[in-house]
C-alpha positions as a Markdown table, in Angstrom:
| # | Residue | x | y | z |
|---|---|---|---|---|
| 1 | Met | -5.4 | -26.2 | -125.7 |
| 2 | Ser | -4.5 | -26.5 | -121.6 |
| 3 | Arg | -3.9 | -23.4 | -119.3 |
| 4 | Ser | -1.7 | -23.2 | -116.6 |
| 5 | Pro | -2.8 | -21.3 | -113.4 |
| 6 | Ser | -2.4 | -17.7 | -113.1 |
| 7 | Ser | -1.0 | -16.0 | -110.3 |
| 8 | Val | -3.7 | -14.7 | -109.1 |
| 9 | Gln | -5.1 | -18.3 | -108.8 |
| 10 | Leu | -1.9 | -19.6 | -106.8 |
| 11 | Ala | -2.2 | -16.8 | -104.4 |
| 12 | Ala | -5.8 | -17.7 | -103.6 |
| 13 | Val | -5.0 | -21.3 | -103.3 |
| 14 | Ala | -1.7 | -20.2 | -100.6 |
| 15 | Val | -3.8 | -18.0 | -98.5 |
| 16 | Thr | -6.6 | -20.8 | -98.1 |
| 17 | Thr | -4.0 | -23.5 | -97.1 |
| 18 | Val | -2.5 | -21.0 | -94.4 |
| 19 | Leu | -6.1 | -20.2 | -93.1 |
| 20 | Ala | -7.0 | -23.9 | -92.9 |
| 21 | Leu | -3.7 | -24.6 | -90.9 |
| 22 | Ala | -4.4 | -21.9 | -88.3 |
| 23 | Val | -8.0 | -23.1 | -87.7 |
| 24 | Ser | -6.5 | -26.2 | -87.1 |
| 25 | Ala | -3.9 | -25.2 | -84.8 |
| 26 | Cys | -6.4 | -23.3 | -82.9 |
| 27 | Thr | -8.8 | -26.3 | -82.8 |
| 28 | Ser | -6.1 | -28.6 | -81.5 |
| 29 | His | -4.7 | -25.8 | -78.8 |
| 30 | Ser | -8.3 | -25.3 | -77.4 |
| 31 | Ala | -9.0 | -29.2 | -77.0 |
| 32 | Gly | -5.7 | -29.8 | -75.2 |
| 33 | Thr | -6.5 | -27.2 | -72.8 |
| 34 | Glu | -9.7 | -28.8 | -71.7 |
| 35 | Ser | -8.5 | -32.1 | -71.9 |
| 36 | Thr | -5.4 | -31.8 | -69.8 |
| 37 | Gly | -6.6 | -29.1 | -67.7 |
| 38 | Ser | -3.1 | -27.3 | -67.9 |
| 39 | Leu | -2.3 | -23.8 | -66.5 |
| 40 | Pro | -0.9 | -20.8 | -68.0 |
| 41 | Leu | 3.0 | -20.6 | -68.2 |
| 42 | Gly | 4.4 | -19.6 | -64.9 |
| 43 | Ala | 1.5 | -20.1 | -62.7 |
| 44 | Pro | 2.6 | -22.3 | -59.4 |
| 45 | Ser | 1.9 | -25.7 | -59.4 |
| 46 | Pro | -0.9 | -27.0 | -56.5 |
| 47 | Ser | 0.6 | -28.7 | -53.5 |
| 48 | Thr | -0.1 | -32.8 | -54.1 |
| 49 | Ser | 0.3 | -33.5 | -50.4 |
| 50 | Gly | -3.2 | -32.0 | -49.4 |
| 51 | Thr | -1.7 | -30.0 | -46.3 |
| 52 | Thr | -2.6 | -26.4 | -45.7 |
| 53 | Pro | 0.2 | -24.3 | -44.8 |
| 54 | Pro | 0.0 | -23.1 | -41.4 |
| 55 | Ile | -1.0 | -19.8 | -40.6 |
| 56 | Leu | 1.3 | -17.7 | -38.4 |
| 57 | Pro | -0.3 | -15.3 | -35.7 |
| 58 | Ser | -0.1 | -11.7 | -36.3 |
| 59 | Ala | 0.9 | -9.4 | -33.5 |
| 60 | Ser | -1.8 | -7.0 | -32.6 |
| 61 | Pro | -0.9 | -3.5 | -33.5 |
| 62 | Gly | 0.9 | -1.5 | -31.1 |
| 63 | Ala | 2.2 | -4.9 | -29.2 |
| 64 | Val | 5.9 | -4.9 | -27.8 |
| 65 | Pro | 7.6 | -8.0 | -27.7 |
| 66 | Ser | 8.0 | -9.6 | -24.2 |
| 67 | Gln | 11.5 | -9.5 | -24.3 |
| 68 | Leu | 11.9 | -5.7 | -25.2 |
| 69 | Thr | 9.1 | -4.9 | -22.3 |
| 70 | Pro | 10.9 | -2.8 | -19.8 |
| 71 | Pro | 11.3 | -3.9 | -16.2 |
| 72 | Ala | 8.4 | -2.6 | -13.8 |
| 73 | Ala | 9.7 | 0.6 | -12.0 |
| 74 | Thr | 10.5 | 0.0 | -8.3 |
| 75 | Pro | 8.4 | 2.1 | -6.1 |
| 76 | Pro | 10.7 | 5.0 | -4.1 |
| 77 | Ala | 11.2 | 3.9 | -0.5 |
| 78 | Val | 9.0 | 5.8 | 2.0 |
| 79 | Thr | 10.3 | 7.2 | 5.2 |
| 80 | Ile | 7.5 | 6.9 | 8.0 |
| 81 | Thr | 8.2 | 9.3 | 10.8 |
| 82 | Pro | 7.5 | 7.3 | 13.8 |
| 83 | Thr | 4.8 | 9.0 | 16.3 |
| 84 | Leu | 3.5 | 8.4 | 19.7 |
| 85 | Ser | 0.8 | 5.9 | 19.6 |
| 86 | Ser | -2.7 | 6.0 | 21.3 |
| 87 | Thr | -1.3 | 4.2 | 24.3 |
| 88 | Val | 1.9 | 6.3 | 25.2 |
| 89 | Leu | 1.5 | 8.5 | 28.1 |
| 90 | Gly | 3.7 | 11.6 | 26.4 |
| 91 | Pro | 5.0 | 14.5 | 28.3 |
| 92 | Asn | 2.3 | 16.9 | 27.7 |
| 93 | Gly | -0.4 | 14.6 | 28.0 |
| 94 | Phe | -2.3 | 11.3 | 26.6 |
| 95 | Gly | -3.8 | 11.3 | 23.2 |
| 96 | Thr | -5.8 | 14.4 | 22.7 |
| 97 | Leu | -6.0 | 15.0 | 26.4 |
| 98 | Arg | -3.5 | 17.5 | 27.5 |
| 99 | Leu | -2.2 | 18.6 | 31.1 |
| 100 | Gly | -3.9 | 22.1 | 31.9 |
| 101 | Met | -7.0 | 21.2 | 30.3 |
| 102 | Thr | -10.4 | 22.3 | 32.2 |
| 103 | Phe | -12.8 | 19.5 | 32.6 |
| 104 | Ala | -15.0 | 20.6 | 29.8 |
| 105 | Gln | -11.9 | 20.7 | 27.5 |
| 106 | Ala | -10.9 | 17.4 | 28.8 |
| 107 | Gln | -15.0 | 16.1 | 28.0 |
| 108 | Ala | -14.7 | 17.3 | 24.6 |
| 109 | Thr | -12.0 | 14.8 | 23.6 |
| 110 | His | -14.3 | 11.7 | 24.1 |
| 111 | Leu | -11.7 | 10.0 | 26.5 |
| 112 | Val | -13.1 | 11.3 | 30.0 |
| 113 | Gly | -16.0 | 10.0 | 32.3 |
| 114 | Ala | -18.0 | 12.2 | 34.3 |
| 115 | Ala | -16.3 | 14.2 | 37.0 |
| 116 | Thr | -16.8 | 13.8 | 41.0 |
| 117 | Thr | -15.8 | 15.5 | 44.0 |
| 118 | Gly | -15.2 | 13.7 | 46.9 |
| 119 | Ser | -15.7 | 15.0 | 50.4 |
| 120 | Gly | -12.6 | 17.3 | 51.7 |
| 121 | Gln | -11.2 | 16.9 | 48.2 |
| 122 | Ala | -9.9 | 20.1 | 46.6 |
| 123 | Cys | -9.8 | 18.9 | 43.1 |
| 124 | Lys | -12.1 | 16.9 | 40.9 |
| 125 | Thr | -11.8 | 13.4 | 39.9 |
| 126 | Ala | -12.6 | 11.6 | 36.6 |
| 127 | Arg | -11.4 | 8.2 | 35.1 |
| 128 | Leu | -10.3 | 7.5 | 31.2 |
| 129 | Leu | -13.1 | 5.9 | 29.9 |
| 130 | Ala | -10.8 | 3.0 | 28.6 |
| 131 | Ala | -9.4 | 2.7 | 32.3 |
| 132 | Pro | -10.5 | -0.8 | 34.4 |
| 133 | Gly | -12.5 | -0.1 | 37.5 |
| 134 | Gly | -10.6 | 1.5 | 40.6 |
| 135 | Ala | -9.1 | 4.7 | 41.9 |
| 136 | Pro | -9.5 | 7.8 | 39.9 |
| 137 | Ser | -7.4 | 8.4 | 37.1 |
| 138 | Leu | -7.4 | 12.1 | 36.4 |
| 139 | Phe | -7.2 | 15.1 | 38.6 |
| 140 | Phe | -8.4 | 18.8 | 38.0 |
| 141 | Ser | -7.2 | 21.2 | 39.9 |
| 142 | Pro | -9.6 | 24.4 | 40.4 |
| 143 | Thr | -6.5 | 26.7 | 39.4 |
| 144 | Leu | -4.2 | 24.5 | 37.5 |
| 145 | Gly | -6.7 | 22.6 | 35.3 |
| 146 | Leu | -6.1 | 19.0 | 34.4 |
| 147 | Ala | -3.0 | 18.2 | 37.0 |
| 148 | Ala | -2.1 | 14.5 | 36.8 |
| 149 | Ile | -2.9 | 11.5 | 34.5 |
| 150 | Tyr | -2.6 | 8.1 | 35.9 |
| 151 | Ala | -1.9 | 5.2 | 33.6 |
| 152 | Tyr | -3.7 | 1.7 | 33.7 |
| 153 | Pro | -1.9 | -1.3 | 32.5 |
| 154 | Gly | -1.0 | -1.1 | 28.7 |
| 155 | Ile | -0.3 | 2.6 | 28.7 |
| 156 | Thr | 3.7 | 3.3 | 28.6 |
| 157 | Thr | 6.0 | 6.1 | 28.6 |
| 158 | Pro | 7.9 | 7.1 | 25.4 |
| 159 | Ala | 11.0 | 5.0 | 27.0 |
| 160 | Gly | 8.7 | 1.9 | 27.6 |
| 161 | Ile | 7.8 | 2.0 | 31.2 |
| 162 | Ala | 4.4 | 0.6 | 32.1 |
| 163 | Val | 2.6 | -0.4 | 35.3 |
| 164 | Gly | 4.4 | -4.1 | 35.4 |
| 165 | Ser | 7.9 | -3.1 | 34.4 |
| 166 | Thr | 10.8 | -4.5 | 36.2 |
| 167 | Phe | 13.0 | -2.1 | 38.5 |
| 168 | Ala | 16.2 | -3.1 | 36.1 |
| 169 | Gln | 13.8 | -1.9 | 33.1 |
| 170 | Leu | 13.2 | 1.1 | 35.0 |
| 171 | Ala | 16.6 | 1.9 | 36.0 |
| 172 | Ile | 17.6 | 1.7 | 32.4 |
| 173 | Ala | 15.1 | 3.4 | 31.1 |
| 174 | Tyr | 15.6 | 6.4 | 33.7 |
| 175 | Pro | 18.6 | 6.0 | 35.4 |
| 176 | Thr | 17.9 | 9.0 | 37.6 |
| 177 | Trp | 15.0 | 7.7 | 39.4 |
| 178 | Arg | 15.3 | 7.1 | 43.1 |
| 179 | Gly | 12.2 | 6.0 | 45.2 |
| 180 | Leu | 11.6 | 7.0 | 48.8 |
| 181 | Gln | 13.4 | 3.9 | 49.8 |
| 182 | Gly | 16.1 | 3.7 | 47.3 |
| 183 | Thr | 14.6 | 0.9 | 45.0 |
| 184 | Glu | 11.3 | 0.9 | 46.4 |
| 185 | Gly | 8.6 | 3.3 | 46.8 |
| 186 | Val | 7.6 | 6.6 | 45.1 |
| 187 | Gly | 10.0 | 8.5 | 42.8 |
| 188 | Tyr | 10.2 | 11.4 | 40.0 |
| 189 | Val | 11.7 | 11.8 | 36.9 |
| 190 | Pro | 11.5 | 14.7 | 34.5 |
| 191 | Ala | 9.2 | 14.2 | 31.5 |
| 192 | Thr | 11.4 | 14.8 | 28.5 |
| 193 | Gly | 10.4 | 17.4 | 26.1 |
| 194 | Ala | 8.5 | 19.3 | 28.7 |
| 195 | Thr | 9.2 | 21.8 | 31.1 |
| 196 | Ala | 6.6 | 21.7 | 33.9 |
| 197 | Ser | 5.6 | 17.8 | 34.1 |
| 198 | Glu | 7.0 | 14.7 | 35.5 |
| 199 | Tyr | 6.4 | 11.3 | 36.0 |
| 200 | Arg | 5.8 | 9.9 | 38.9 |
| 201 | Ile | 6.4 | 6.4 | 39.6 |
| 202 | Ala | 6.2 | 3.8 | 42.4 |
| 203 | Val | 7.9 | 0.6 | 42.7 |
| 204 | Ser | 7.0 | -2.2 | 44.8 |
| 205 | Asn | 8.8 | -5.8 | 45.1 |
| 206 | Gly | 10.9 | -4.8 | 42.0 |
| 207 | Arg | 8.0 | -4.0 | 40.0 |
| 208 | Val | 6.3 | -0.7 | 38.5 |
| 209 | Val | 3.2 | -0.5 | 40.3 |
| 210 | Glu | 1.9 | 3.1 | 39.7 |
| 211 | Leu | 2.6 | 5.4 | 36.6 |
| 212 | Ala | 1.4 | 8.7 | 36.6 |
| 213 | Leu | 2.0 | 12.2 | 34.6 |
| 214 | Gln | 1.7 | 15.3 | 36.6 |
| 215 | Leu | 1.9 | 19.2 | 36.6 |
| 216 | Asp | 5.2 | 20.0 | 38.6 |
| 217 | Ala | 3.2 | 22.0 | 40.4 |
| 218 | Glu | 0.0 | 19.8 | 41.0 |
| 219 | Asp | -2.0 | 20.6 | 44.4 |
| 220 | Cys | -4.3 | 17.8 | 44.4 |
| 221 | Tyr | -2.4 | 15.5 | 46.6 |
| 222 | Asp | 0.7 | 14.7 | 48.4 |
């Protein structure tokens, strides 16, 4: 007599079938992956153009964009107070050389040469080291010290008068100047800024030919 399959046998057959189908699906999925090289779902597709995207330069730490860089500060204006130069015969002297100095004090300025005393002279004389050859340029009184400083060409008064200046320039700078012959000869003007000195200025043929700063009370010459 034939016997029908039991429920246990039918269940076993069903399980076997399901397992076989699962193995077949896994095998098929694995093979497909190796053959096609497909990527996981959601992965970006590689570029097909072969061009590498450009790399943008990155700003260095702490860098400030050029358009935001503040402009350089303008340095403050500097006011320079004008001073008498080394070529100005001022109201009190010439450079570090001052009226009233003894000869030893004058030599210490390193502007003065050796002293000489001529026959019959009451005062020692000397020369400024930078002066060209010629007559003495410094007179030292036994009682007053340095009594007179004679300028050489290139030295000016604070008003700009020098040996070689015209009479017209002299008249503008020192309108009170009067020569012994009016517009000629020796004349004197106060040295502005001092109380005991004056400028001795000689004019000949419309030009200044002699310029000196001297003590009002100098006693070395007439």
